[in-house]
RODO-2510 file (C-alpha; in nm, 4 decimals, decimal comma):
residues 405
     n   res          X          Y          Z
     1     x     0,0092     0,0030    -0,0116
     2     x     0,2680     0,2393     0,1261
     3     x     0,4756     0,1350    -0,1927
     4     x     0,1905     0,2416    -0,4244
     5     x     0,1187     0,5284    -0,2729
     6     x     0,4913     0,6718    -0,3182
     7     x     0,4999     0,5162    -0,6885
     8     x     0,1850     0,7464    -0,7934
     9     x     0,3705     1,0051    -0,5960
    10     x     0,7064     0,9889    -0,8223
    11     x     0,4694     0,9169    -1,1482
    12     x     0,3561     1,3012    -1,0923
    13     x     0,6577     1,4248    -1,1509
    14     x     0,7675     1,1897    -1,4781
    15     x     0,7754     1,3554    -1,8623
    16     x     0,9599     1,6336    -1,7873
    17     x     1,2281     1,7855    -1,9846
    18     x     1,6065     1,7571    -1,9197
    19     x     1,6162     2,1853    -1,9620
    20     x     1,3111     2,2055    -1,6725
    21     x     1,4834     1,9826    -1,4256
    22     x     1,7932     2,2108    -1,4626
    23     x     1,5405     2,5269    -1,3985
    24     x     1,4331     2,3321    -1,1466
    25     x     1,7557     2,2725    -0,9955
    26     x     1,8971     2,6244    -1,0463
    27     x     1,5531     2,7890    -0,8536
    28     x     1,6329     2,5569    -0,5709
    29     x     1,9658     2,6756    -0,5342
    30     x     1,8630     3,0193    -0,5463
    31     x     1,5559     3,0178    -0,3346
    32     x     1,7407     2,7954    -0,0413
    33     x     2,0122     3,1026    -0,0606
    34     x     1,7011     3,3530    -0,0854
    35     x     1,6674     3,4080     0,3117
    36     x     1,6881     3,7791     0,3174
    37     x     1,3112     3,8081     0,2323
    38     x     1,1858     3,6647     0,5086
    39     x     1,3486     3,8319     0,7940
    40     x     1,3830     4,1867     0,6225
    41     x     1,1050     4,3457     0,8270
    42     x     1,2997     4,1955     1,1421
    43     x     1,6166     4,3260     1,0185
    44     x     1,4948     4,6694     0,9666
    45     x     1,2956     4,7136     1,2915
    46     x     1,5370     4,5215     1,5028
    47     x     1,8816     4,5525     1,3903
    48     x     1,8917     4,9160     1,1975
    49     x     1,6197     5,0382     1,4552
    50     x     1,3586     5,1712     1,1543
    51     x     1,0258     5,2618     1,3315
    52     x     0,6821     5,0713     1,1654
    53     x     0,6577     5,3797     0,9129
    54     x     0,9965     5,3765     0,8030
    55     x     0,9845     4,9510     0,7294
    56     x     0,6504     5,0198     0,5813
    57     x     0,8152     5,2831     0,3097
    58     x     1,1132     5,0487     0,2203
    59     x     0,8914     4,7778     0,2024
    60     x     0,7133     5,0232    -0,0222
    61     x     1,0342     5,1044    -0,2555
    62     x     1,0938     4,7201    -0,2306
    63     x     0,7649     4,6653    -0,3947
    64     x     0,8311     4,9351    -0,6645
    65     x     1,1389     4,8295    -0,7543
    66     x     0,9627     4,4741    -0,8054
    67     x     0,7013     4,6027    -1,0303
    68     x     0,9303     4,8009    -1,2491
    69     x     1,1682     4,4418    -1,2690
    70     x     0,8753     4,2770    -1,3575
    71     x     0,7697     4,5122    -1,6824
    72     x     1,0952     4,5132    -1,7947
    73     x     1,1772     4,1506    -1,7797
    74     x     0,8482     4,0754    -1,9891
    75     x     0,8974     4,3536    -2,2082
    76     x     1,2648     4,2516    -2,3037
    77     x     1,1517     3,8680    -2,2920
    78     x     0,9343     3,9305    -2,6064
    79     x     1,2026     4,1640    -2,7990
    80     x     1,5933     4,0288    -2,6915
    81     x     1,4642     3,6904    -2,5423
    82     x     1,4143     3,5230    -2,2041
    83     x     1,7915     3,3823    -2,1786
    84     x     1,9483     3,6803    -2,1901
    85     x     1,7264     3,8602    -1,9278
    86     x     1,7745     3,5502    -1,6807
    87     x     2,1200     3,5356    -1,6938
    88     x     2,1562     3,9157    -1,6542
    89     x     1,9051     3,9413    -1,3587
    90     x     2,0705     3,6665    -1,1546
    91     x     2,3886     3,7101    -1,2140
    92     x     2,4080     4,1339    -1,1370
    93     x     2,1541     4,0276    -0,8044
    94     x     2,3875     3,8333    -0,6844
    95     x     2,6363     4,1154    -0,6882
    96     x     2,3940     4,3604    -0,5782
    97     x     2,3525     4,1938    -0,2482
    98     x     2,7138     4,1634    -0,1484
    99     x     2,6579     4,5702    -0,1513
   100     x     2,3154     4,6274    -0,0072
   101     x     2,4501     4,5332     0,3416
   102     x     2,6743     4,8271     0,3654
   103     x     2,3553     5,0759     0,3255
   104     x     2,2204     5,1485     0,6588
   105     x     2,0499     5,4797     0,6240
   106     x     1,7173     5,5456     0,5392
   107     x     1,6739     5,6840     0,2189
   108     x     1,9875     5,4538     0,1100
   109     x     1,7777     5,1083     0,1758
   110     x     1,4881     5,2906    -0,0044
   111     x     1,7094     5,3620    -0,3401
   112     x     1,8943     5,0184    -0,2616
   113     x     1,6062     4,7793    -0,2316
   114     x     1,4226     4,9580    -0,5639
   115     x     1,7461     4,9218    -0,7789
   116     x     1,8225     4,5678    -0,6443
   117     x     1,4404     4,4722    -0,7001
   118     x     1,4307     4,6523    -1,0241
   119     x     1,7365     4,4078    -1,1477
   120     x     1,6161     4,0896    -0,9661
   121     x     1,2477     4,0447    -1,0628
   122     x     1,3450     4,0994    -1,4375
   123     x     1,4074     3,7333    -1,3733
   124     x     1,0448     3,6223    -1,2861
   125     x     0,8600     3,6782    -1,6338
   126     x     1,1324     3,5533    -1,8193
   127     x     1,1720     3,1883    -1,6443
   128     x     0,7545     3,1797    -1,6646
   129     x     0,8045     3,2501    -2,0562
   130     x     1,1152     2,9834    -2,0611
   131     x     0,9144     2,7368    -1,8979
   132     x     0,6668     2,7531    -2,1895
   133     x     0,9514     2,7230    -2,4191
   134     x     1,1065     2,4169    -2,2384
   135     x     0,8464     2,2179    -2,1666
   136     x     0,6463     2,0072    -2,3805
   137     x     0,2707     2,1397    -2,4000
   138     x     0,0304     1,8762    -2,1964
   139     x     0,3218     1,9327    -1,9179
   140     x     0,3231     2,3568    -1,8540
   141     x     0,1187     2,3381    -1,5883
   142     x     0,3244     2,0745    -1,4061
   143     x     0,6311     2,2157    -1,4947
   144     x     0,5483     2,5482    -1,3073
   145     x     0,4149     2,3810    -1,0559
   146     x     0,7726     2,1643    -1,0353
   147     x     0,9410     2,4977    -1,0168
   148     x     0,6996     2,6150    -0,7274
   149     x     0,8210     2,3103    -0,5547
   150     x     1,1494     2,3860    -0,5752
   151     x     1,0866     2,7088    -0,4473
   152     x     0,9053     2,5844    -0,1895
   153     x     1,1858     2,2732    -0,1033
   154     x     1,4235     2,5607    -0,0848
   155     x     1,1985     2,7634     0,1519
   156     x     1,1887     2,4784     0,3932
   157     x     1,5496     2,4660     0,4448
   158     x     1,6288     2,8441     0,3862
   159     x     1,4338     3,0603     0,7053
   160     x     1,5334     2,7867     0,9440
   161     x     1,9076     2,7764     0,7993
   162     x     1,8507     3,1433     0,8161
   163     x     1,7937     3,2145     1,1573
   164     x     2,0707     2,9716     1,3238
   165     x     2,2920     3,2209     1,0523
   166     x     2,1200     3,5486     1,2066
   167     x     2,1947     3,3890     1,5581
   168     x     2,5403     3,3024     1,4937
   169     x     2,6723     3,5186     1,2486
   170     x     2,4173     3,8106     1,2180
   171     x     2,2287     3,9588     0,9528
   172     x     2,4956     3,9943     0,7294
   173     x     2,6010     3,6584     0,6839
   174     x     2,2457     3,6572     0,5094
   175     x     2,3338     3,8789     0,2414
   176     x     2,6128     3,6663     0,1666
   177     x     2,4233     3,3752     0,0986
   178     x     2,1676     3,4998    -0,0434
   179     x     2,4174     3,6618    -0,3375
   180     x     2,6173     3,3583    -0,3664
   181     x     2,3126     3,1787    -0,4323
   182     x     2,2299     3,3899    -0,6776
   183     x     2,5473     3,3710    -0,8980
   184     x     2,5965     2,9941    -0,8140
   185     x     2,2638     2,9073    -0,9829
   186     x     2,2743     3,0934    -1,2948
   187     x     2,6404     2,9572    -1,3690
   188     x     2,4873     2,6425    -1,3760
   189     x     2,2201     2,7477    -1,6115
   190     x     2,4480     2,8675    -1,8445
   191     x     2,6546     2,5767    -1,8287
   192     x     2,3982     2,3284    -1,8801
   193     x     2,1101     2,4913    -2,0560
   194     x     2,1135     2,6866    -2,3960
   195     x     1,9062     2,9273    -2,5861
   196     x     1,6155     2,7988    -2,7408
   197     x     1,3216     3,0057    -2,9668
   198     x     0,9484     3,0056    -2,8397
   199     x     0,7709     2,6843    -2,9583
   200     x     0,5136     2,7733    -3,2366
   201     x     0,2386     2,5965    -3,0343
   202     x     0,2788     2,8978    -2,7203
   203     x    -0,0262     3,0437    -2,7698
   204     x    -0,3422     3,0449    -2,6037
   205     x    -0,3494     2,7251    -2,5260
   206     x    -0,6657     2,5980    -2,3345
   207     x    -0,8583     2,9001    -2,4267
   208     x    -1,0964     2,8279    -2,7408
   209     x    -1,2009     3,1732    -2,7915
   210     x    -1,0375     3,4904    -2,9361
   211     x    -0,8585     3,6913    -2,7255
   212     x    -0,7709     4,0795    -2,7963
   213     x    -0,4378     4,1337    -2,9395
   214     x    -0,3718     4,4202    -2,6808
   215     x    -0,3482     4,2907    -2,3384
   216     x    -0,4841     4,6144    -2,2133
   217     x    -0,8130     4,5113    -2,3898
   218     x    -0,8561     4,1892    -2,2214
   219     x    -1,0817     4,2576    -1,9582
   220     x    -1,1464     3,9064    -1,7758
   221     x    -0,7409     3,9316    -1,7669
   222     x    -0,7281     4,2193    -1,5566
   223     x    -1,0167     4,0744    -1,3169
   224     x    -0,8188     3,8033    -1,2958
   225     x    -0,5203     4,0169    -1,2235
   226     x    -0,7407     4,2108    -0,9381
   227     x    -0,7956     3,8315    -0,7745
   228     x    -0,4002     3,7833    -0,7964
   229     x    -0,3357     4,1105    -0,6498
   230     x    -0,5838     4,0329    -0,3960
   231     x    -0,4401     3,6786    -0,2534
   232     x    -0,0814     3,8323    -0,2895
   233     x    -0,1401     4,0707    -0,0670
   234     x    -0,2760     3,8293     0,2022
   235     x     0,0445     3,5652     0,1248
   236     x     0,2904     3,8596     0,1746
   237     x     0,1706     3,9044     0,5596
   238     x     0,3608     3,5639     0,6135
   239     x     0,7066     3,7635     0,5248
   240     x     0,6032     4,1173     0,7262
   241     x     0,3286     4,1278     0,9919
   242     x     0,3448     3,7388     1,0866
   243     x     0,7173     3,7139     1,1930
   244     x     0,6756     4,0316     1,4005
   245     x     0,3440     3,8510     1,5537
   246     x     0,5105     3,5609     1,6222
   247     x     0,7896     3,7930     1,8141
   248     x     0,5763     4,0537     1,9861
   249     x     0,2609     3,8422     2,0773
   250     x     0,4309     3,4702     2,1372
   251     x     0,7626     3,5945     2,1729
   252     x     0,9529     3,3380     1,9187
   253     x     1,2855     3,3204     1,8150
   254     x     1,3691     3,3879     1,4668
   255     x     1,4383     3,0221     1,4299
   256     x     1,1297     2,9273     1,5702
   257     x     0,9552     3,1342     1,3056
   258     x     1,1726     3,0088     1,0683
   259     x     1,0494     2,6590     1,1202
   260     x     0,6707     2,7879     1,1264
   261     x     0,7558     2,9210     0,7886
   262     x     0,9266     2,5758     0,6842
   263     x     0,6043     2,3711     0,7870
   264     x     0,4772     2,6043     0,4867
   265     x     0,7526     2,4716     0,2407
   266     x     0,7354     2,1087     0,3518
   267     x     0,3638     2,0661     0,2798
   268     x     0,3451     2,2387    -0,0447
   269     x     0,6347     2,0131    -0,1538
   270     x     0,4828     1,6155    -0,0524
   271     x     0,1121     1,7565    -0,1641
   272     x     0,1135     2,0092    -0,4229
   273     x     0,2033     1,8016    -0,7460
   274     x    -0,0100     1,5285    -0,6125
   275     x    -0,2962     1,8117    -0,6016
   276     x    -0,2264     1,9649    -0,9618
   277     x    -0,1997     1,6081    -1,0737
   278     x    -0,5405     1,5040    -0,9682
   279     x    -0,7152     1,8084    -1,0545
   280     x    -0,5910     1,8054    -1,4416
   281     x    -0,7035     1,4260    -1,4481
   282     x    -1,0400     1,5421    -1,3344
   283     x    -1,0575     1,8318    -1,5563
   284     x    -1,1549     2,0560    -1,2786
   285     x    -1,1685     2,4229    -1,3641
   286     x    -0,8754     2,6399    -1,2824
   287     x    -1,0820     2,9508    -1,1580
   288     x    -1,3043     2,7214    -0,9269
   289     x    -1,0008     2,5921    -0,7312
   290     x    -0,8359     2,9750    -0,6984
   291     x    -1,1599     3,0188    -0,5884
   292     x    -1,1734     2,7514    -0,2964
   293     x    -0,7839     2,8587    -0,2336
   294     x    -0,9264     3,2429    -0,1791
   295     x    -1,1817     3,1048     0,0655
   296     x    -0,8834     2,8923     0,2939
   297     x    -0,6862     3,2136     0,2713
   298     x    -0,9309     3,4316     0,4222
   299     x    -0,9876     3,1613     0,7182
   300     x    -0,6417     3,1637     0,7770
   301     x    -0,6222     3,5346     0,8841
   302     x    -0,9789     3,4806     1,0553
   303     x    -0,8554     3,2295     1,3248
   304     x    -0,5492     3,4351     1,4126
   305     x    -0,8173     3,6710     1,5805
   306     x    -0,8345     3,3705     1,8485
   307     x    -0,4901     3,4841     2,0104
   308     x    -0,4908     3,3442     2,3244
   309     x    -0,3222     3,0091     2,2436
   310     x     0,0092     2,9833     2,0162
   311     x    -0,0747     2,7277     1,8367
   312     x    -0,2988     2,8913     1,6404
   313     x    -0,0348     3,0430     1,4485
   314     x     0,0125     2,6531     1,3217
   315     x    -0,3450     2,6068     1,1940
   316     x    -0,3297     2,9446     1,0749
   317     x    -0,0209     2,8485     0,8326
   318     x    -0,2283     2,5056     0,7553
   319     x    -0,4748     2,7031     0,5909
   320     x    -0,2659     2,9842     0,4083
   321     x    -0,0294     2,6592     0,2664
   322     x    -0,3368     2,4897     0,1100
   323     x    -0,4785     2,8224     0,0201
   324     x    -0,1383     2,8619    -0,1572
   325     x    -0,1515     2,5460    -0,3336
   326     x    -0,4979     2,5788    -0,4762
   327     x    -0,4318     2,9495    -0,5979
   328     x    -0,0534     2,9911    -0,7496
   329     x     0,0124     2,7028    -0,9770
   330     x    -0,3230     2,7479    -1,1293
   331     x    -0,3108     3,1408    -1,1696
   332     x     0,0493     3,1021    -1,3332
   333     x    -0,1332     2,8660    -1,5874
   334     x    -0,4410     3,0859    -1,6049
   335     x    -0,2071     3,3759    -1,7099
   336     x     0,0303     3,1848    -1,9600
   337     x    -0,2721     3,0135    -2,1430
   338     x    -0,4616     3,3826    -2,1769
   339     x    -0,1735     3,5380    -2,3563
   340     x    -0,1436     3,5174    -2,6962
   341     x     0,1323     3,4137    -2,9229
   342     x     0,4113     3,6426    -2,9307
   343     x     0,2879     3,8067    -2,6286
   344     x     0,3811     3,5925    -2,3534
   345     x     0,6258     3,8244    -2,2038
   346     x     0,3703     4,1062    -2,1756
   347     x     0,1032     3,8945    -2,0006
   348     x     0,3373     3,7253    -1,7741
   349     x     0,4917     4,0812    -1,6941
   350     x     0,1481     4,2372    -1,5640
   351     x     0,0945     3,8669    -1,3702
   352     x     0,3980     3,9219    -1,1957
   353     x     0,3580     4,3097    -1,1327
   354     x     0,0070     4,2035    -0,9978
   355     x     0,2163     4,0490    -0,7054
   356     x     0,4704     4,3070    -0,6851
   357     x     0,2004     4,5701    -0,6397
   358     x     0,0703     4,3514    -0,3783
   359     x     0,4140     4,3400    -0,1701
   360     x     0,3647     4,6878    -0,1519
   361     x     0,0411     4,7308    -0,0432
   362     x     0,0608     4,4426     0,1709
   363     x     0,3794     4,5568     0,3401
   364     x     0,2433     4,9086     0,3919
   365     x    -0,1159     4,8259     0,4800
   366     x    -0,0373     4,6014     0,7087
   367     x     0,2088     4,7585     0,8997
   368     x     0,0304     5,0922     0,9023
   369     x    -0,3267     4,9091     1,0471
   370     x    -0,1097     4,7508     1,3224
   371     x     0,0607     5,0538     1,3984
   372     x    -0,3440     5,2414     1,4546
   373     x    -0,5584     4,9841     1,5704
   374     x    -0,3090     4,6802     1,6453
   375     x    -0,2624     4,3304     1,4750
   376     x    -0,6323     4,2330     1,5554
   377     x    -0,8148     4,4441     1,3394
   378     x    -0,5021     4,3807     1,0433
   379     x    -0,6055     4,0335     1,0619
   380     x    -1,0039     4,0948     1,0065
   381     x    -0,8652     4,3240     0,7248
   382     x    -0,6638     4,0442     0,5264
   383     x    -0,9580     3,8259     0,5860
   384     x    -1,2114     3,9917     0,4508
   385     x    -0,9748     4,1028     0,1522
   386     x    -0,9752     3,7383     0,1046
   387     x    -1,3833     3,6988     0,0626
   388     x    -1,3487     3,9914    -0,1994
   389     x    -1,1123     3,7857    -0,4094
   390     x    -1,3683     3,4918    -0,3634
   391     x    -1,5915     3,7401    -0,5082
   392     x    -1,3945     3,8041    -0,8038
   393     x    -1,3248     3,4240    -0,9283
   394     x    -1,7216     3,3925    -0,9070
   395     x    -1,7366     3,7139    -1,1482
   396     x    -1,4795     3,5786    -1,3751
   397     x    -1,6446     3,2429    -1,3820
   398     x    -1,9809     3,4020    -1,5155
   399     x    -1,7720     3,5987    -1,7826
   400     x    -1,5867     3,3356    -1,8948
   401     x    -1,8893     3,1339    -1,9537
   402     x    -2,0455     3,4484    -2,1534
   403     x    -1,7492     3,4573    -2,3523
   404     x    -1,7331     3,0552    -2,4670
   405     x    -2,0892     3,0948    -2,5507
***
């Protein structure tokens, strides 16, 4: 029985090209080394002694840089190719991480984080387009999921290891490890993977109706981006307000916070690919899955309002993790399938920009609400935004039914 279950799990990983596996490997290396992000708000607040408002503004600069980088990465991927963008982005980001640790002033960090994220997030839309190129058409949703698994497997080890590095070396160690992982991963990529043109079939896979040529005229896609923005708003609380809450309300150390975040990554590693495979075999509508994921994320913040017991943090992480597994692989796939031929970079740029904008809004909104009204109010606000995203999914389902008539 156990052997059969294990074999079924392994079968979910069959059929990928060599390039997809190499992309997965470099994503794992890069993500395992990305320890700065989960502890950035704590670093700014506790190590550099910035106020909540200042931390919020640095996170805004972080998000604005991410938005600009996402747009540039997508646009340039369509013009000069995803391969060059990926190599430039990761190598330069590695160098910048070595340098940014020496900036300790408020305005210096605002500009530094803006610039580093502009370069770093050029990688994301280029990577999405590369998966559309290197993966077989029937495997693209699973390939996106495989790379997400690498992200989360790296994320399982990263925060816990990051917490240990902070306790023994200090925050500067995180910047050195992060920068090194960027450079090592892209060197492996350039040595093992060659550039390739986009395949002819990378068009509106999964969409039977004609889509407007310009992304700015695609109403359904813009409503979908709004849903992505709301769910990402909730997700980014994991890296901004929640680590602070762990310490201030329940006295958790960086290592304990890291273990909680690692639980998120571990569950995703074991469960996300089977969930995606089952949903594909049963042909479950992507938007229906995203709707349920939005509801679970909403619940994850409402339960935090029960603040008399530290165990509620685990319950919340479980809800947000299953919400994440239902939302992100299918939203990635929906965005790529919606893009007309030759516009993949632009569509994926706007898709990743919705996450960047959410990072700005999530950190600033969360920290401002906490400063003015406390954590309880913030959890209520975030839970309600999740309900709004559920309503957005219902609206999208109705519009797509009309489009397909």
